[in-house]
C-alpha positions in Angstrom: -35.4 35.1 -5.9 -33.3 32.7 -7.9 -34.8 30.3 -10.4 -34.2 26.6 -9.9 -32.2 24.9 -12.7 -33.9 22.2 -14.8 -31.7 19.6 -13.1 -32.9 20.6 -9.6 -36.5 20.7 -10.7 -36.3 17.1 -11.8 -34.4 15.8 -8.8 -36.1 12.8 -7.3 -35.0 10.5 -4.6 -33.0 7.4 -5.6 -35.4 4.6 -4.6 -32.8 1.8 -4.9 -30.5 3.8 -2.5 -33.5 4.2 -0.1 -34.0 0.5 -0.1 -30.3 0.0 0.7 -30.6 2.5 3.5 -33.6 0.7 4.9 -31.8 -2.6 4.8 -28.8 -1.1 6.6 -31.2 0.3 9.3 -32.8 -3.2 9.7 -29.4 -4.8 10.1 -28.4 -2.2 12.7 -31.6 -2.8 14.7 -31.2 -6.6 14.5 -27.6 -6.4 15.8 -28.6 -4.0 18.6 -31.6 -6.1 19.6 -29.6 -9.4 19.5 -26.9 -7.8 21.6 -29.4 -6.4 24.1 -31.3 -9.7 24.4 -28.2 -11.7 25.2 -27.1 -11.0 28.8 -23.5 -10.0 29.0 -23.0 -11.0 32.6 -21.5 -8.9 35.3 -18.3 -7.1 34.5 -16.2 -4.4 36.1 -14.6 -3.4 32.8 -16.0 -0.6 30.7 -15.3 -2.5 27.5 -17.1 -5.9 27.6 -18.4 -8.4 25.1 -21.3 -6.1 24.1 -19.1 -3.2 23.1 -18.2 -4.3 19.6 -21.7 -5.4 18.5 -23.1 -2.1 19.7 -20.3 -0.2 17.8 -21.1 -2.2 14.6 -24.8 -1.5 15.0 -24.0 2.2 15.4 -21.9 2.2 12.2 -24.6 0.5 10.3 -27.1 3.0 11.6 -24.8 5.9 10.6 -24.4 4.4 7.1 -28.1 4.0 6.8 -28.7 7.7 7.6 -25.9 8.8 5.3 -27.2 6.6 2.4 -30.8 7.9 2.9 -29.4 11.5 2.9 -27.5 11.0 -0.3 -30.5 9.2 -1.9 -32.7 12.3 -1.2 -30.0 14.6 -2.6 -29.7 12.5 -5.7 -25.9 12.4 -5.6 -25.5 8.7 -6.6 -24.1 8.1 -10.1 -26.4 7.0 -12.9 -26.6 3.2 -13.0 -26.4 1.1 -16.1 -29.4 -0.9 -17.2 -29.5 -4.2 -15.4 -29.8 -7.4 -17.5 -31.9 -10.1 -15.8 -30.7 -13.0 -18.0 -27.3 -13.5 -16.3 -28.8 -13.3 -12.9 -31.4 -16.0 -13.8 -28.7 -18.3 -15.2 -26.6 -18.0 -12.0 -29.6 -18.4 -9.6 -30.9 -21.3 -11.8 -27.4 -23.0 -11.5 -27.4 -22.5 -7.8 -30.9 -24.0 -7.5 -29.9 -26.9 -9.7 -26.8 -27.6 -7.6 -28.8 -27.5 -4.4 -31.5 -29.8 -5.8 -29.1 -32.3 -7.4 -26.3 -32.4 -4.9 -27.5 -35.5 -3.0 -29.0 -37.3 -6.0 -26.3 -36.6 -8.7 -23.3 -36.0 -6.4 -20.8 -33.2 -6.1 -19.2 -33.4 -9.5 -22.3 -33.3 -11.6 -24.2 -30.8 -9.6 -21.3 -28.4 -9.3 -20.4 -29.0 -13.0 -23.9 -27.8 -13.9 -23.4 -24.7 -11.7 -20.1 -24.0 -13.5 -21.8 -24.3 -16.9 -24.7 -22.0 -15.9 -22.3 -19.4 -14.5 -20.1 -19.6 -17.6 -23.3 -19.1 -19.7 -24.3 -16.1 -17.6 -20.9 -14.5 -18.3 -21.2 -15.4 -22.0 -18.4 -17.9 -22.1 -18.8 -21.0 -24.3 -21.8 -23.1 -25.3 -23.4 -25.4 -22.7 -22.3 -28.5 -24.7 -18.7 -27.5 -24.0 -19.0 -26.0 -20.5 -21.0 -28.8 -18.9 -18.3 -31.5 -19.4 -15.5 -29.1 -18.5 -17.4 -28.1 -15.3 -18.0 -31.7 -14.4 -14.4 -32.6 -15.0 -13.1 -29.7 -12.9 -15.6 -30.5 -10.1 -14.6 -34.1 -10.1 -10.9 -33.2 -9.7 -12.0 -31.0 -6.8 -14.0 -33.8 -5.3 -11.0 -36.2 -5.6 -8.7 -33.6 -3.8 -11.2 -33.1 -1.0 -12.6 -36.6 -0.6 -9.6 -38.7 -1.2 -6.7 -36.4 -0.5 -8.0 -34.4 2.5 -10.5 -37.1 3.7 -13.3 -34.5 3.8 -16.9 -35.7 3.1 -18.5 -34.3 0.0 -21.7 -35.8 -1.5 -20.9 -38.7 -3.8 -23.0 -39.5 -6.8 -22.8 -42.1 -9.6 -19.7 -40.6 -11.1 -17.9 -40.5 -7.8 -18.9 -44.1 -7.0 -17.2 -45.3 -10.1 -13.9 -44.3 -8.5 
């Protein structure tokens, strides 16, 4: 009998990878169910409109099984410690943009998103990135709204022009 090495004795499943495997399996089931619930209609050809979605569902199912297998083997590389602060800045910026888009307009709302994302990446203080973001967003608004005649939400800044 051979003795197990200390590394093998401490081997535990990678729970994050198992969550990813479960998500892949759910996506595979949803694609297959959606394809099965939509009637394809009569066809004489072997390859029809349902072939590709079933193929994609099978690939997702295969990736799910493979990811779960690797998670139980513990073959994934060690991950770095995750920092929550940058994620909160970006999610907060997205939430602020969605909430302010109609009231404040495209330039101000997207400028705040720019500033929050810059803060998340550690670039510049907010007093500097907020005006830069609003200026860049206003230029984008002018290009889209005036140059391309596409409708973007206009706020007080856009109504000045």
